C-alpha positions in Angstrom: -32.9 -168.8 -72.9 -34.4 -170.6 -69.9 -37.9 -171.5 -68.8 -39.4 -172.1 -65.4 -41.9 -174.9 -65.3 -44.0 -175.7 -62.2 -45.6 -179.1 -61.7 -48.6 -179.2 -59.3 -48.4 -182.9 -58.3 -51.6 -182.7 -56.2 -53.6 -181.4 -59.1 -52.1 -183.8 -61.6 -52.8 -186.8 -59.4 -56.4 -185.7 -58.7 -57.0 -185.1 -62.4 -55.7 -188.5 -63.6 -56.7 -190.7 -60.6 -59.8 -188.9 -59.4 -58.8 -188.9 -55.7 -56.4 -187.2 -53.3 -53.0 -188.8 -52.9 -51.4 -189.4 -49.5 -48.1 -187.9 -48.5 -45.7 -188.5 -45.5 -45.1 -185.3 -43.5 -41.8 -184.6 -41.6 -43.2 -186.4 -38.5 -43.6 -189.6 -40.4 -47.4 -189.5 -40.5 -49.2 -190.5 -43.7 -52.4 -188.4 -44.3 -54.4 -187.0 -47.2 -53.0 -183.8 -48.7 -54.7 -180.8 -47.3 -52.7 -178.3 -49.3 -51.2 -178.1 -52.8 -47.5 -179.1 -52.9 -45.7 -178.2 -56.1 -42.4 -179.1 -57.7 -40.5 -176.7 -59.9 -37.4 -176.8 -61.9 -35.4 -174.3 -64.0 -33.5 -175.5 -67.0 -32.5 -174.6 -70.5 -35.3 -175.2 -73.0 -34.0 -177.6 -75.7 -37.3 -177.5 -77.5 -38.6 -174.1 -78.5 -42.2 -173.6 -79.4 -43.1 -175.4 -82.7 -40.6 -178.2 -82.2 -41.8 -181.6 -83.6 -41.3 -184.8 -81.5 -40.7 -188.1 -83.3 -41.2 -191.6 -82.1 -38.6 -194.4 -82.4 -40.4 -195.3 -85.7 -39.7 -191.7 -86.9 -43.4 -190.9 -86.8 -44.3 -187.4 -85.6 -46.2 -187.1 -82.4 -47.3 -183.6 -83.1 -47.7 -181.1 -85.9 -48.2 -177.4 -86.6 -51.7 -176.3 -87.2 -53.0 -174.0 -89.9 -52.9 -171.1 -87.5 -49.5 -172.0 -85.9 -50.9 -173.8 -82.9 -49.4 -177.1 -81.6 -51.5 -180.2 -82.4 -50.6 -183.2 -80.3 -51.3 -186.9 -81.2 -53.5 -186.5 -84.3 -54.7 -189.7 -85.9 -55.5 -190.7 -89.5 -58.0 -193.3 -90.6 -58.2 -194.8 -94.0 -59.8 -197.6 -95.9 -61.4 -198.4 -99.3 -65.1 -198.5 -100.1 -67.1 -199.7 -103.1 -68.9 -196.8 -104.9 -70.6 -197.2 -108.2 -68.8 -200.5 -108.9 -65.4 -199.1 -108.2 -63.2 -199.2 -105.1 -62.2 -195.7 -103.9 -59.9 -194.7 -101.1 -61.4 -192.8 -98.1 -59.0 -191.1 -95.7 -59.6 -188.6 -92.9 -57.3 -186.9 -90.4 -58.6 -186.1 -86.9 -56.6 -183.4 -85.2 -58.8 -182.5 -82.1 -59.0 -185.8 -80.3 -57.8 -187.8 -77.3 -56.8 -191.5 -77.4 -57.2 -194.0 -74.6 -55.6 -197.4 -74.9 -56.8 -200.5 -73.1 -54.6 -203.6 -72.8 -56.0 -206.8 -71.4 -54.5 -210.3 -70.8 -56.3 -213.6 -70.5 -55.0 -215.2 -67.3 -55.6 -218.8 -66.2 -55.7 -219.1 -62.4 -55.2 -222.6 -60.9 -55.6 -223.4 -57.3 -52.8 -225.4 -55.6 -53.4 -227.6 -52.7 -52.2 -226.4 -49.3 -50.8 -223.2 -50.7 -51.9 -219.6 -50.5 -53.0 -217.9 -53.7 -53.2 -219.4 -57.2 -50.8 -220.3 -60.0 -51.2 -217.8 -62.8 -50.5 -218.5 -66.4 -50.8 -216.0 -69.3 -53.0 -217.7 -71.8 -53.2 -214.9 -74.4 -53.0 -211.2 -74.9 -56.3 -209.8 -76.0 -56.8 -207.3 -78.8 -55.7 -203.7 -77.9 -58.7 -201.4 -77.7 -58.5 -197.7 -78.6 -61.1 -195.3 -77.2 -61.0 -192.1 -79.2 -62.9 -188.9 -78.3 -62.8 -185.9 -80.4 -64.3 -183.1 -82.5 -64.9 -182.7 -86.2 -64.4 -179.0 -86.9 -65.7 -177.5 -90.1 -63.8 -174.9 -92.1 -65.3 -171.4 -92.3 -67.7 -172.2 -89.5 -69.7 -174.6 -91.7 -71.1 -178.0 -90.5 -68.3 -180.5 -91.2 -70.5 -182.7 -93.3 -67.7 -184.0 -95.4 -65.8 -185.2 -92.3 -68.9 -186.8 -90.9 -69.5 -188.6 -94.2 -65.9 -189.8 -94.4 -66.0 -191.2 -90.8 -69.3 -192.9 -91.5 -67.9 -194.5 -94.7 -64.9 -195.7 -92.8 -67.1 -197.2 -90.1 -69.3 -199.0 -92.6 -66.5 -200.3 -94.8 -66.0 -204.1 -95.0 -62.4 -203.7 -96.1 -59.3 -203.2 -93.8 -59.3 -200.0 -91.8 -55.8 -198.6 -91.2 -55.1 -196.4 -88.1 -52.0 -194.2 -88.3 -50.4 -191.8 -85.8 -47.2 -191.4 -83.8 -48.8 -192.3 -80.5 -51.2 -195.1 -81.5 -48.4 -196.8 -83.6 -46.5 -197.4 -80.4 -49.0 -200.1 -79.7 -49.5 -201.3 -83.4 -46.3 -203.2 -83.8 -47.4 -206.0 -86.1 -50.0 -204.2 -88.1 -51.9 -200.9 -88.3 -55.1 -202.8 -89.2 -58.1 -202.1 -86.8 -61.8 -202.9 -86.6 -64.2 -200.1 -85.6 -66.7 -201.6 -83.2 -68.5 -198.5 -82.2 -69.0 -194.9 -83.5 -71.2 -192.4 -81.7 -72.2 -188.9 -82.5 -73.8 -187.6 -79.3 -76.6 -185.0 -79.4 -75.5 -181.4 -79.2 -77.9 -178.6 -78.2 -77.1 -175.2 -79.8 -73.6 -173.8 -79.4 -71.3 -174.1 -82.3 -72.9 -176.1 -85.2 -69.5 -176.4 -87.0 -68.0 -178.4 -84.1 -69.4 -182.0 -83.9 -68.2 -184.2 -81.0 -67.8 -188.0 -81.5 -66.6 -191.1 -79.8 -65.4 -194.3 -81.3 -63.9 -197.6 -80.2 -61.4 -199.6 -82.3 -59.7 -202.9 -81.8 -56.5 -204.3 -83.3 -57.1 -206.8 -86.1 -54.0 -209.0 -86.4 -55.6 -212.2 -87.5 -55.5 -212.4 -91.3 -57.4 -215.6 -92.0 -59.4 -218.1 -90.0 -59.0 -221.6 -91.3 -61.7 -224.2 -90.4 -60.9 -227.9 -90.6 
């Protein structure tokens, strides 16, 4: 069995970088692409539909949905909350979401006499930030109140929040502990009441204790 896969590099570039790439034509002139140039290949398909991909940590990147569809990069959030004098576990899996990861370094730049540029020293690596956008989808076309409540409790929890998932754990090497700095449920007019969009921002939480002397 073989599959033919076509990659439209022009569309991919424009989608991810929001502008048109340049290319070098046979005459050696560089100019914006005025037409779509594709790249295609034909090969044996080693991964039939429904295959599960695993990370180097043996964590699944994808899963099969309840209706047989492929679900890529789902995440799971869990924590404990205090209810009626007892600590209870709260966990929710979000399947319909995208995850953006932001990595920032703190760089010290020092000017040097009679030299071009500056000497750069890596002072520290900042916390990794995860920007998650997704949808809470209710079963049987009902408003996903239980999922909204779970996400709200996780956000309000003062205990450790754990972020799990094949993709996000590539960046969570030391610990899966995170802090949720922002949770937003944007307004939705009409349409499907059982589908509630949300956005949230999380930061890694590696520091266990702060000791003051």
